[in-house]
C-alpha positions as CSV (number, residue, x, y, z in Angstrom):
1,M,68.5,47.0,100.1
2,A,70.7,44.1,101.1
3,S,69.0,40.8,101.8
4,I,70.4,37.4,102.9
5,D,68.1,34.3,102.7
6,F,69.1,31.0,104.2
7,S,67.4,27.9,105.7
8,E,68.7,25.2,108.0
9,T,67.3,22.0,109.2
10,L,67.8,21.2,112.9
11,N,67.1,18.0,114.8
12,L,66.7,19.1,118.4
13,R,66.9,16.2,120.8
14,N,67.8,18.1,123.9
15,S,68.2,21.7,125.0
16,A,69.4,23.6,122.0
17,V,70.9,27.0,121.5
18,L,70.6,28.9,118.2
19,E,72.9,31.8,117.9
20,F,72.6,34.5,115.3
21,P,74.7,37.7,115.2
22,G,73.6,39.6,118.3
23,K,70.7,37.1,119.1
24,L,70.5,34.1,121.4
25,H,67.6,31.7,121.4
26,K,67.4,28.8,123.8
27,H,64.9,25.9,123.8
28,S,64.8,23.6,126.8
29,S,61.6,21.7,126.1
30,P,62.5,18.8,123.8
31,S,58.9,17.6,123.2
32,Q,57.8,20.6,121.3
33,V,60.2,23.0,119.6
34,D,59.0,26.4,118.4
35,L,61.6,28.8,116.9
36,F,61.1,32.5,117.2
37,V,63.7,34.7,115.6
38,A,62.9,37.9,117.3
39,S,62.0,40.4,114.6
40,G,64.0,38.7,111.8
41,K,65.7,42.1,111.0
42,R,69.4,42.9,111.2
43,K,71.2,45.9,110.0
44,L,73.8,45.1,107.4
45,G,75.5,48.5,107.3
46,S,72.7,50.6,105.9
47,A,69.4,51.8,107.1
48,G,66.5,49.5,106.1
49,S,68.7,46.5,105.4
50,R,67.0,43.2,106.2
51,L,68.0,39.6,107.1
52,S,65.4,37.2,106.0
53,V,65.5,33.9,107.8
54,S,63.8,30.6,107.2
55,I,64.2,27.9,109.8
56,K,62.8,24.4,109.9
57,A,63.1,22.5,113.2
58,M,62.0,19.0,114.1
59,G,61.0,18.0,117.6
60,V,61.4,14.6,119.2
61,D,57.8,13.8,118.5
62,G,58.6,13.8,114.8
63,Q,56.5,16.8,114.0
64,D,57.9,19.7,112.1
65,R,58.0,22.9,114.0
66,V,58.4,25.7,111.4
67,G,59.4,29.3,112.0
68,L,59.4,31.2,108.8
69,L,60.5,34.8,108.3
70,G,60.8,36.1,104.8
71,K,59.0,37.9,102.0
72,S,57.9,34.7,100.2
73,T,57.1,32.4,103.1
74,I,54.2,34.0,105.0
75,E,50.8,34.5,103.4
76,V,49.3,37.9,104.3
77,S,45.7,39.0,104.0
78,T,43.4,42.0,104.6
79,V,40.7,42.0,107.3
80,G,38.6,45.1,107.5
81,N,41.0,48.1,107.3
82,S,44.0,46.0,108.4
83,S,46.2,44.9,105.5
84,N,49.3,42.8,105.2
85,I,48.5,40.8,108.3
86,A,49.1,37.1,109.0
87,W,47.5,34.8,111.6
88,H,50.2,33.1,113.7
89,N,49.3,29.7,115.2
90,C,51.0,28.3,118.3
91,S,51.5,24.7,119.3
92,V,49.6,25.4,122.6
93,D,46.0,25.8,121.4
94,R,42.6,26.1,123.1
95,K,42.3,22.4,123.6
96,E,45.6,22.3,125.4
97,R,44.6,25.2,127.6
98,E,41.3,23.5,128.4
99,K,43.1,20.4,129.5
100,L,45.1,22.5,131.8
101,L,42.0,24.1,133.3
102,N,39.9,20.9,133.2
103,Q,37.0,22.8,131.6
104,K,35.8,23.9,128.2
105,G,35.6,27.5,127.0
106,C,32.3,29.1,126.2
107,V,30.6,32.5,126.1
108,V,27.5,33.1,128.3
109,W,25.8,36.2,126.9
110,I,23.3,37.8,129.3
111,T,21.0,40.3,127.6
112,G,18.0,42.3,128.7
113,L,16.8,45.8,129.5
114,S,18.5,48.2,131.9
115,G,17.5,47.2,135.4
116,S,16.7,43.6,134.5
117,G,19.4,42.2,136.7
118,K,22.1,41.3,134.2
119,S,25.1,42.4,136.2
120,T,23.7,40.9,139.4
121,L,23.2,37.6,137.7
122,A,26.7,37.7,136.1
123,C,28.3,38.1,139.5
124,A,26.2,35.3,141.0
125,L,27.1,33.0,138.2
126,N,30.8,34.0,138.5
127,H,30.6,33.2,142.2
128,A,29.0,29.8,141.6
129,L,31.6,28.8,139.0
130,H,34.4,29.9,141.3
131,A,33.0,27.7,144.0
132,R,33.2,24.8,141.6
133,G,36.8,25.6,140.8
134,K,36.0,26.8,137.3
135,L,37.7,29.8,135.8
136,S,35.4,32.5,134.5
137,Y,35.5,36.2,133.8
138,I,32.8,38.9,133.5
139,L,32.7,41.4,130.6
140,D,30.2,43.9,132.1
141,G,28.8,46.5,129.7
142,D,29.4,49.5,132.1
143,N,32.8,48.2,133.2
144,C,34.0,47.9,129.6
145,R,32.9,51.5,129.0
146,H,35.2,52.6,131.8
147,G,38.2,51.6,129.6
148,L,38.0,49.6,126.4
149,N,34.9,51.4,125.1
150,S,35.3,54.8,126.9
151,N,35.5,56.6,123.6
152,L,32.1,55.3,122.5
153,G,28.7,57.0,123.1
154,F,25.2,55.6,122.6
155,T,24.5,56.3,119.0
156,A,23.4,53.4,116.8
157,E,26.9,53.2,115.3
158,D,28.7,53.3,118.7
159,R,26.4,50.7,120.1
160,V,27.3,48.3,117.2
161,E,31.0,49.0,117.8
162,N,30.5,48.5,121.5
163,I,29.1,45.0,120.9
164,R,31.8,44.2,118.3
165,R,34.6,45.0,120.7
166,I,33.1,43.0,123.6
167,R,32.5,40.2,121.2
168,E,36.1,40.1,120.1
169,V,37.4,40.2,123.7
170,A,34.9,37.4,124.7
171,K,36.4,35.3,121.9
172,L,39.8,35.8,123.3
173,F,38.7,34.6,126.7
174,Y,36.9,31.7,125.1
175,D,40.1,30.8,123.2
176,A,42.0,31.0,126.5
177,G,39.6,28.3,127.9
178,F,37.6,30.6,130.1
179,I,33.9,30.5,130.7
180,C,33.3,34.1,129.6
181,I,30.3,35.9,131.0
182,A,29.2,38.9,128.9
183,S,26.6,41.1,130.6
184,L,25.2,44.0,128.6
185,I,21.9,45.3,127.1
186,S,22.9,44.4,123.5
187,P,19.5,45.5,122.2
188,F,19.8,44.4,118.6
189,R,19.2,40.8,117.5
190,K,21.6,40.9,114.6
191,D,24.5,42.0,116.8
192,R,23.9,39.2,119.3
193,D,23.6,36.7,116.4
194,A,26.9,37.9,115.0
195,C,28.4,37.0,118.4
196,R,26.9,33.5,118.1
197,D,28.1,33.0,114.6
198,S,31.6,34.0,115.5
199,L,32.0,30.9,117.8
200,P,31.7,27.2,117.1
201,Q,28.2,25.8,117.3
202,G,27.0,25.4,120.9
203,D,29.7,27.5,122.5
204,F,27.6,30.6,122.6
205,I,24.9,30.5,125.3
206,E,22.4,33.3,125.3
207,V,20.6,34.1,128.5
208,Y,17.6,36.4,128.2
209,M,16.5,38.4,131.3
210,D,12.8,38.5,130.4
211,V,11.7,41.3,132.7
212,P,8.8,43.7,131.8
213,L,9.7,47.3,131.2
214,E,7.5,48.5,134.0
215,V,9.4,46.3,136.5
216,C,12.8,47.5,135.3
217,E,11.5,51.1,135.4
218,A,10.2,50.7,138.9
219,R,13.7,49.4,140.0
220,D,15.6,52.1,138.1
221,P,18.8,51.5,140.1
222,K,20.8,54.2,138.3
223,G,17.9,56.7,137.9
224,L,18.2,56.4,134.1
225,Y,14.6,55.7,133.3
226,K,13.6,58.9,135.2
227,L,16.1,60.9,133.2
228,A,14.9,59.3,129.9
229,R,11.2,60.0,130.7
230,A,12.2,63.7,131.4
231,G,13.9,63.9,128.0
232,K,17.3,64.3,129.5
233,I,18.6,61.1,127.9
234,K,17.9,60.4,124.3
235,G,17.9,57.0,122.6
236,F,17.4,55.0,125.9
237,T,16.6,51.4,125.3
238,G,13.0,50.6,126.2
239,I,11.8,54.2,126.2
240,D,12.7,55.8,122.8
241,D,14.9,53.1,121.4
242,P,13.9,49.5,120.7
243,Y,14.9,46.3,122.4
244,E,14.7,43.1,120.2
245,P,14.1,40.0,122.4
246,P,16.0,36.9,121.5
247,L,14.1,34.3,119.5
248,N,16.1,31.2,120.4
249,A,17.9,31.9,123.7
250,E,19.3,28.9,125.5
251,I,17.9,30.2,128.8
252,V,15.0,32.5,129.4
253,L,14.6,33.8,133.0
254,H,11.1,35.2,133.5
255,Q,10.5,37.8,136.2
256,T,7.5,39.9,137.2
257,D,6.9,42.3,140.0
258,E,5.5,39.4,142.1
259,I,7.8,36.6,141.1
260,C,11.6,37.0,141.1
261,D,14.0,34.2,141.8
262,L,17.1,34.9,143.9
263,P,20.3,35.6,141.7
264,S,21.8,32.4,143.1
265,V,18.8,30.4,141.9
266,M,19.0,31.9,138.4
267,A,22.8,31.3,138.4
268,D,22.2,27.6,139.3
269,K,20.0,27.2,136.2
270,I,22.9,28.3,134.0
271,V,25.4,26.2,135.9
272,S,23.1,23.1,135.4
273,L,23.1,23.8,131.6
274,L,26.8,24.2,131.5
275,E,27.3,20.9,133.4
276,R,24.9,19.1,131.1
277,K,26.7,20.4,128.0
278,G,30.0,19.2,129.4
279,Y,31.7,22.5,130.0
280,F,33.1,21.5,133.4
281,E,35.6,19.1,132.0
282,A,38.0,19.1,129.1
283,A,37.1,17.3,125.9
């Protein structure tokens, strides 16, 4: 296999054009220069031939902006079943995005039994944040099962995978600077704790809908408790599958059959916490 390696140092003061055979790369922001050389591959007359490129560019801020392509310049690793992968950083990071949005990213994780009001609270919170000009997004358990997790059932293994996927998507929204609202039963403590541990300390806010089973069953908005009691649904949380309440949730919202705050009132409690913690302005 033919391979050509070369490196070049460029001092880009203004708009610059980098031209390779068949490729044109233009940069018109002189403050930060990032070089991306498409795929770094070029046929040299035979199938599988490769052009390995290493470019070092310096922006006007004096910082090196390095784009490296080549077999010895990028460190690869193995994560789970994915091998030979590398994490690529960008000069626009979470802090820059938060400045643009004038808010700090976080994950608000609402957990509780089916029928406890998680989705209703998530929508009320989303509305309250929108009214304040803050960008948020809801990851609802049922909604995610319409697409992202539509291939998962409700076995113990599938439930773990369901939470893992939503956790990873929540981290992406967090990294984008959003206030991400995850609303799903998430019955097992270790799965919720894994979500907490995946984020910087303080940026995971657990909200526990502490509603007695009998209240949730009386509501039964989707008729699932009735089906579970009739034996038509197996492994239903609260009936024949356990729910592990949080031990150290940031917010616990108690409800009974006699006392139940309006969703907007419960949402305001979360908004007040977010404001106290400084999430409504960039760091």
